[in-house]
N, C-alpha and C positions, 0 to 999 in steps of 0.2 A: 078684667081681661088684660093681659099683657100682649101688645101687638108687636113686640120686638122679636119674640121667639115662639115657635110652636114645637111640639114634641111628637115624634113618631115611635110607636112601639112595634117592634118586629122581632123575628127570631134571629139568632146569630147566623144561621145558615142563609136566611133571606138577605141579610146585610152582607155576608161574605160574597154571595152571588152578585149583588149590586156592585160591590167594589171590583170584582173581576170584570164585569161588563161596563163599569164606569158610569152607570146610570141606574137609578132606582125607579122601577115602574110601579112598585107597590106590592102589597101582599095579595094572596088569593082573594080575600074579601074586597080589597081595593079594586082589583081588576074586574071583579064581578059588578061592583057598584059604579065603576066608571070614573073614580077619583080616588086620591090618596087621603085616607082619614088621618087627621092630626088631633091633638088635644092641646089646650093651653096648659100652663104649669099647674093650675089648680084642678084640672080635670084628669091629670095623669093617673092618680090613684084610683079614681072612680072608673076609668077605662080599664085599668088592670083588674080591678075587682069584678067588673062586669063581663069581660071577654077573655081573661087570661088566668083565672083561678087554677092553681095546681100546675101551671105551665112553666117549664124550666127553659133555660137557654134563651132568655130574652135580652134585648138591647133597647135602650131608649136613646133616640137620636134628638139632639137639640139642634134646631134648624133656624137660621136667620130668616125670619118671616118677611123682613123688609125687601128681600131679594126675590121673593116668590110672586111673579107677575099674575099667575092664575089662581091665587089663593082667595077663597071666598068663605065668609063666615055664614053658616046656615043653621037654621033651627032644627034640632033633632026632635024625635017623638016625645022626649021628656021636657021639651021647652027650652033647653039650654042651647046656646050658640056654640057650634063647633067649626073649626077651620078645616076646609076641604081644598085639596089642590087638584085642579083640572089639567094637569100636565105631569110629565115625568119630573122626578126630583133630581136636580143637578147636585152631585155629591159635594161640590165645592161649597155649597150652602150649609152643609152640616158642620157645626162648630164644635160639637162635643159628642162623645159616645159614652153611655153609662151602662155597665152590666147590672142586671137586676137579679138579686138573690131571692130564692124562695124560702119562706119560713116554714116551720113544721105545721102550721095551721093552714097551709095552702095559699096564703096571701104573700105578697111581695114586699121586700124590704127596700124602700126607695133610698137613693143616695141623699145625703143631707142637703147637698146643693144641686139643684137642677138648673 
């Protein structure tokens, strides 16, 4: 696990709304669960394959985890530890945005460098 950065997958429209309001409160699932779901670098592909197959218009946000005071690593049902943010995400902590392309097989083409 890399504790320097965490990654958030969301739609381009969710990210656009966050930029307009200057705060990211999370996706519909995040709001339902009460925290913002993140992945570490090695979990991004797994998360895309589990929750976003065939979904277009996605963005991956690279976030400076060291600045997130309410970030907690918690065990998921599959036994892996995932980062969860129990607050809104300050947009200043997003260090990079990556567009995600959808391949013909319904899976996503990740950028070479995350």
